[in-house]
C-alpha positions in Angstrom: -62.7 145.4 40.5 -65.2 142.9 42.0 -62.3 140.9 43.3 -60.9 143.9 45.0 -64.2 144.5 46.8 -64.7 140.9 47.9 -61.3 140.5 49.6 -61.9 143.3 52.1 -65.4 142.2 52.7 -64.3 138.6 53.3 -61.5 139.8 55.6 -64.0 141.9 57.6 -66.5 139.0 57.8 -63.7 136.7 58.9 -62.5 139.2 61.6 -66.0 139.6 62.9 -66.5 135.8 63.1 -63.3 135.4 65.0 -64.2 138.1 67.4 -67.6 136.6 68.0 -66.2 133.2 68.6 -63.6 134.5 71.0 -66.2 136.4 72.9 -68.6 133.4 73.2 -67.0 132.0 76.3 -69.7 132.2 79.0 -67.1 132.1 81.8 -65.9 135.5 82.8 -64.6 136.6 86.2 -67.5 137.7 88.5 -70.2 136.5 86.1 -72.2 133.4 87.0 -72.3 130.4 84.7 -74.4 127.2 84.4 -74.7 124.9 87.4 -72.7 121.7 86.9 -72.8 118.2 88.4 -69.5 116.9 89.8 -68.1 113.8 91.5 -67.5 114.9 95.1 -64.4 113.3 96.7 -64.0 113.6 100.4 -60.7 112.5 102.0 -59.9 112.4 105.7 -56.4 113.5 106.7 -54.2 110.6 107.9 -54.4 112.1 111.4 -58.1 111.3 111.6 -57.8 107.6 110.5 -58.5 106.4 114.0 -61.6 108.7 114.3 -65.2 108.1 113.2 -66.3 111.2 111.3 -69.7 111.9 109.7 -69.7 114.3 106.7 -72.9 115.7 105.3 -73.0 117.1 101.8 -76.0 119.4 101.7 -77.4 120.9 98.5 -78.4 124.6 99.0 -79.8 127.3 96.7 -79.7 131.1 96.9 -82.5 131.3 99.5 -81.2 128.5 101.8 -77.5 129.2 101.6 -77.5 132.1 104.2 -79.5 129.9 106.7 -76.9 127.1 106.5 -74.0 129.5 106.7 -75.4 131.2 109.8 -76.6 128.0 111.6 -74.4 127.1 114.5 -72.6 123.8 113.9 -73.0 122.8 117.5 -76.8 122.8 116.9 -76.6 121.1 113.5 -74.8 118.0 114.9 -77.1 117.6 117.9 -79.3 114.5 117.9 -82.7 115.2 116.2 -81.7 118.7 115.0 -84.5 119.8 112.7 -82.3 121.5 110.1 -80.1 118.5 109.7 -83.1 116.2 109.7 -84.7 118.1 106.8 -81.6 118.9 104.9 -81.4 117.6 101.3 -78.2 115.7 101.9 -75.9 112.8 101.2 -74.2 111.4 104.3 -70.7 109.9 104.3 -69.7 107.9 107.4 -66.0 107.5 107.9 -65.4 104.6 110.3 -62.2 104.3 112.4 -59.6 102.2 110.6 -61.5 102.0 107.3 -61.0 103.9 104.0 -59.9 107.5 104.3 -61.7 108.5 101.0 -65.3 108.5 100.1 -67.1 109.9 97.0 -70.5 110.9 95.7 -70.8 110.2 92.0 -72.1 112.8 89.5 -74.6 110.1 88.5 -75.9 109.6 92.0 -79.7 110.1 92.1 -79.2 112.8 94.8 -78.1 115.2 92.0 -81.6 115.0 90.5 -83.2 115.8 93.8 -80.9 118.8 94.2 -81.6 119.9 90.7 -85.3 119.9 91.4 -84.6 122.2 94.4 -82.5 124.6 92.3 -79.3 123.8 94.2 -76.4 126.1 93.3 -74.0 125.3 96.1 -72.9 122.3 98.2 -72.3 122.8 101.9 -69.8 120.2 103.1 -70.1 119.8 106.9 -68.0 117.5 109.1 -68.8 116.4 112.7 -65.2 117.1 113.8 -64.0 116.8 117.4 -64.4 120.3 118.9 -60.9 120.4 120.5 -59.0 123.4 119.1 -61.7 124.5 116.6 -63.2 128.0 116.7 -66.8 128.4 115.6 -67.7 130.9 113.0 -70.2 131.6 110.2 -70.1 130.4 106.6 -66.7 129.1 105.6 -65.3 130.9 108.7 -66.4 127.8 110.7 -63.7 125.3 109.9 -66.2 122.4 110.1 -68.1 123.8 107.1 -67.0 124.5 103.5 -69.2 125.9 100.7 -68.6 124.7 97.2 -70.3 126.6 94.4 -71.6 124.5 91.6 -71.2 127.3 89.0 -69.1 125.7 86.2 -67.3 129.0 85.8 -65.9 128.7 89.3 -63.8 125.7 88.3 -61.3 125.1 85.5 -62.7 123.9 82.2 -63.4 120.1 82.1 -63.4 119.8 85.9 -65.3 116.6 86.7 -64.4 116.1 90.4 -64.5 118.5 93.3 -62.2 117.4 96.2 -62.1 118.4 99.8 -59.8 117.3 102.6 -61.1 116.9 106.2 -58.3 117.8 108.7 -58.4 118.2 112.5 -58.3 121.9 111.9 -61.2 121.9 109.4 -62.3 121.4 105.8 -60.2 122.5 102.9 -61.3 122.7 99.2 -58.5 121.0 97.3 -59.8 121.6 93.8 -58.4 125.0 92.6 -60.8 127.6 91.4 -60.6 129.1 87.9 -60.3 132.7 89.0 -58.4 132.8 92.3 -59.5 135.6 94.6 
């Protein structure tokens, strides 16, 4: 009789354990997860190989994100612009005829500075030639792309976030976990 009682109890305990393990994933659609550090790979489109392009990677947090999204790109790229001057950024200079790819390593000291500021997103901004571009706010301005650092936004084990700079603007190449 004891054996008959133990089997259902063991089965119930095993079922509860499996359910708990299955429900432990912290990544669920619409729910924020932990902030991750990634290699950031920026590639210029072949059509820009004869151009010199400056790309800023700016770390922003919940309080600074709206300011950077609303800030006019024409102002940001003006010489001595105060927002650009003070931005916690890593700068990539693409020189005409040189490499079309540049990267910021996840081990770069800039990540520690961003962590101290509570950075949750990276704002990728490119000083692209204005011909044919239409200004807008946030990701609507093609010269600006916001990348969330939330680990749940990207597929499991993602180590590199890639963006492509084209004449028409910036495209996030790394697919998101939960497409919208």
